[in-house]
C-alpha positions, 0 to 999 in steps of 0.5 A: 062555440069550440074553444081553440086556445084556453092556454098557450102551450108550447109543444115539441116538434119531432122528425120521423124518428122522434128526434126533437127538432123544435118547439112551437105553439100547440094551436099553430102546430094543429093548424099547420099539421106539423109532426109533434110528440104526443101520447095516448094512455090506456088504463084497464081495470082488473077485469081487463076493461078499458076506461073510455072517456067521451071528449068534452064538446068544447075540445078544439077537435074531436069533441063529443067523441069516445076515446082512450083514457087520456091523451096529450103532448109533453110541453117543451122541456117536459119528460114524456112519461111525466107529461102522461102522468100529469095529463092523466091526473088533469083529465081523469083525476087520478094517477097510476103506474103505466108503461110504454108499449109502442109508438107510431105516426099518424096524420088526419085532417079534421072537418074544422081544418085542424090536423093531428100529425103525431108521433104517438107514444102509447102507454098501458096501465091498471087502475081499479078506483073511481075516476074524477074527470075534469068536466072541461075535458070529459063529458062521460066515462065508462069501462068497456071490454076491448073486444066489445069496443072493437065491435062498437067501433066497427058498428059506428066508427064515427063515434070514436077518435081517429087514433083510438081506432088505430090503437085498439087494433094493435093493443090486444097482444099487450093485455 
Protein backbone atom coordinates (compact mmCIF):
# COMPACT_ATOMS: atom_id res chain seq x y z
CA UNK A 1 0.00 0.00 0.00
CA UNK A 2 1.23 3.51 -0.87
CA UNK A 3 1.81 5.83 2.08
CA UNK A 4 -0.02 9.12 1.61
CA UNK A 5 1.24 10.97 4.65
CA UNK A 6 4.26 9.98 6.68
CA UNK A 7 4.46 13.36 8.37
CA UNK A 8 2.39 16.50 8.15
CA UNK A 9 4.08 19.21 6.11
CA UNK A 10 2.79 22.68 5.38
CA UNK A 11 4.01 23.96 2.04
CA UNK A 12 3.76 27.28 0.24
CA UNK A 13 0.91 28.17 -2.12
CA UNK A 14 1.87 30.63 -4.85
CA UNK A 15 0.34 32.56 -7.71
CA UNK A 16 1.55 32.30 -11.32
CA UNK A 17 4.35 34.80 -10.57
CA UNK A 18 5.61 32.75 -7.59
CA UNK A 19 4.25 35.22 -5.02
CA UNK A 20 3.34 33.47 -1.77
CA UNK A 21 -0.42 33.51 -1.25
CA UNK A 22 -0.78 31.08 1.63
CA UNK A 23 0.23 27.83 3.24
CA UNK A 24 -1.56 24.50 3.18
CA UNK A 25 -0.98 20.88 4.16
CA UNK A 26 1.00 18.97 1.50
CA UNK A 27 -1.45 16.13 0.90
CA UNK A 28 -4.42 18.50 0.64
CA UNK A 29 -2.52 20.52 -2.00
CA UNK A 30 -1.84 17.39 -4.03
CA UNK A 31 -5.44 16.18 -3.72
CA UNK A 32 -6.86 19.52 -4.87
CA UNK A 33 -4.22 20.41 -7.47
CA UNK A 34 -3.30 23.77 -5.93
CA UNK A 35 -0.32 25.71 -7.35
CA UNK A 36 2.61 25.50 -4.93
CA UNK A 37 6.33 26.20 -4.78
CA UNK A 38 8.68 23.30 -5.51
CA UNK A 39 12.22 22.55 -6.63
CA UNK A 40 14.04 19.98 -8.73
CA UNK A 41 17.77 19.40 -8.20
CA UNK A 42 19.96 17.97 -10.97
CA UNK A 43 23.44 16.89 -9.86
CA UNK A 44 26.10 16.01 -12.44
CA UNK A 45 29.55 14.46 -11.98
CA UNK A 46 32.78 15.56 -13.64
CA UNK A 47 31.93 13.34 -16.64
CA UNK A 48 28.71 15.38 -17.13
CA UNK A 49 26.54 12.42 -16.11
CA UNK A 50 23.31 13.08 -14.23
CA UNK A 51 22.67 11.35 -10.91
CA UNK A 52 19.29 9.70 -11.42
CA UNK A 53 17.20 8.08 -8.75
CA UNK A 54 14.35 5.61 -8.93
CA UNK A 55 11.63 6.83 -6.60
CA UNK A 56 10.70 4.35 -3.87
CA UNK A 57 7.50 2.45 -4.55
CA UNK A 58 5.96 3.83 -1.33
CA UNK A 59 6.00 7.43 -2.62
CA UNK A 60 2.50 8.97 -2.72
CA UNK A 61 2.82 9.48 -6.49
CA UNK A 62 5.26 8.48 -9.21
CA UNK A 63 6.63 5.61 -7.12
CA UNK A 64 8.95 3.29 -9.04
CA UNK A 65 9.76 5.89 -11.70
CA UNK A 66 13.19 7.26 -12.56
CA UNK A 67 13.68 10.92 -11.78
CA UNK A 68 16.24 13.65 -11.23
CA UNK A 69 18.54 13.65 -8.23
CA UNK A 70 16.18 15.31 -5.77
CA UNK A 71 12.79 17.04 -5.63
CA UNK A 72 10.77 18.67 -2.93
CA UNK A 73 8.94 21.64 -1.48
CA UNK A 74 10.11 24.38 0.84
CA UNK A 75 8.05 24.30 3.99
CA UNK A 76 6.33 27.33 5.43
CA UNK A 77 8.98 29.88 6.45
CA UNK A 78 11.84 27.96 4.78
CA UNK A 79 14.10 29.61 2.19
CA UNK A 80 13.93 27.84 -1.18
CA UNK A 81 17.65 27.07 -1.54
CA UNK A 82 17.91 25.93 2.10
CA UNK A 83 15.02 23.53 1.46
CA UNK A 84 16.72 22.16 -1.66
CA UNK A 85 19.94 21.48 0.31
CA UNK A 86 17.91 19.86 3.11
CA UNK A 87 16.10 17.52 0.73
CA UNK A 88 19.25 16.60 -1.18
CA UNK A 89 20.78 15.47 2.09
CA UNK A 90 17.57 13.71 3.26
CA UNK A 91 17.03 11.87 -0.03
CA UNK A 92 20.54 11.21 -1.33
CA UNK A 93 22.74 11.46 1.77
CA UNK A 94 25.06 14.24 0.59
CA UNK A 95 25.15 17.97 -0.05
CA UNK A 96 27.02 20.08 -2.61
CA UNK A 97 27.00 23.49 -4.21
CA UNK A 98 24.31 24.18 -6.79
CA UNK A 99 22.61 27.13 -8.47
CA UNK A 100 19.17 27.90 -9.85
CA UNK A 101 19.03 27.92 -13.66
CA UNK A 102 15.34 28.47 -14.46
CA UNK A 103 11.80 27.95 -13.21
CA UNK A 104 8.52 26.93 -14.85
CA UNK A 105 4.96 25.89 -14.04
CA UNK A 106 3.51 22.48 -14.85
CA UNK A 107 0.37 20.56 -13.95
CA UNK A 108 -0.40 16.86 -14.18
CA UNK A 109 -3.06 14.51 -12.77
CA UNK A 110 -1.85 11.05 -11.76
CA UNK A 111 -3.72 7.73 -11.97
CA UNK A 112 -4.22 7.78 -8.19
CA UNK A 113 -6.21 11.05 -8.57
CA UNK A 114 -3.47 13.20 -7.01
CA UNK A 115 -2.09 16.25 -8.81
CA UNK A 116 1.16 18.09 -9.21
CA UNK A 117 0.66 21.76 -9.97
CA UNK A 118 4.02 23.28 -9.28
CA UNK A 119 5.98 26.44 -9.72
CA UNK A 120 9.19 24.44 -10.03
CA UNK A 121 12.64 25.99 -9.49
CA UNK A 122 15.37 23.97 -11.22
CA UNK A 123 18.84 23.76 -9.65
CA UNK A 124 22.02 22.31 -11.14
CA UNK A 125 25.23 21.28 -9.37
CA UNK A 126 28.30 19.01 -9.39
CA UNK A 127 29.28 16.12 -7.14
CA UNK A 128 31.80 13.33 -7.61
CA UNK A 129 31.23 11.38 -4.43
CA UNK A 130 29.13 8.39 -3.58
CA UNK A 131 25.48 9.01 -2.62
CA UNK A 132 23.95 7.30 0.41
CA UNK A 133 20.25 7.35 -0.52
CA UNK A 134 17.39 7.09 1.98
CA UNK A 135 15.60 3.81 1.19
CA UNK A 136 12.23 5.39 2.04
CA UNK A 137 12.82 7.82 -0.84
CA UNK A 138 15.04 5.97 -3.34
CA UNK A 139 15.05 2.33 -4.47
CA UNK A 140 17.93 2.62 -7.00
CA UNK A 141 20.33 5.21 -8.39
CA UNK A 142 22.74 5.55 -11.30
CA UNK A 143 24.79 8.08 -13.26
CA UNK A 144 23.72 8.65 -16.88
CA UNK A 145 24.81 10.89 -19.74
CA UNK A 146 22.05 13.41 -20.55
CA UNK A 147 21.95 12.48 -24.26
CA UNK A 148 21.52 8.82 -23.37
CA UNK A 149 18.79 9.78 -20.90
CA UNK A 150 16.98 11.76 -23.60
CA UNK A 151 17.03 8.65 -25.85
CA UNK A 152 15.84 6.40 -23.00
CA UNK A 153 12.94 8.75 -22.26
CA UNK A 154 11.93 8.72 -25.93
CA UNK A 155 12.10 4.91 -26.02
CA UNK A 156 10.02 4.36 -22.86
CA UNK A 157 8.67 7.56 -21.34
CA UNK A 158 6.48 5.65 -18.86
CA UNK A 159 9.60 4.82 -16.81
CA UNK A 160 10.27 8.50 -15.97
CA UNK A 161 8.59 11.19 -13.92
CA UNK A 162 6.49 13.80 -15.67
CA UNK A 163 8.67 16.74 -14.60
CA UNK A 164 11.93 15.04 -15.58
CA UNK A 165 10.61 14.63 -19.13
CA UNK A 166 9.98 18.38 -19.31
CA UNK A 167 13.24 19.52 -17.72
CA UNK A 168 15.72 17.33 -19.65
CA UNK A 169 14.69 19.07 -22.85
CA UNK A 170 15.57 22.46 -21.31
CA UNK A 171 18.72 21.72 -19.29
CA UNK A 172 21.40 21.12 -21.97
CA UNK A 173 22.31 24.82 -22.48
CA UNK A 174 23.27 25.04 -18.77
CA UNK A 175 25.70 22.12 -18.77
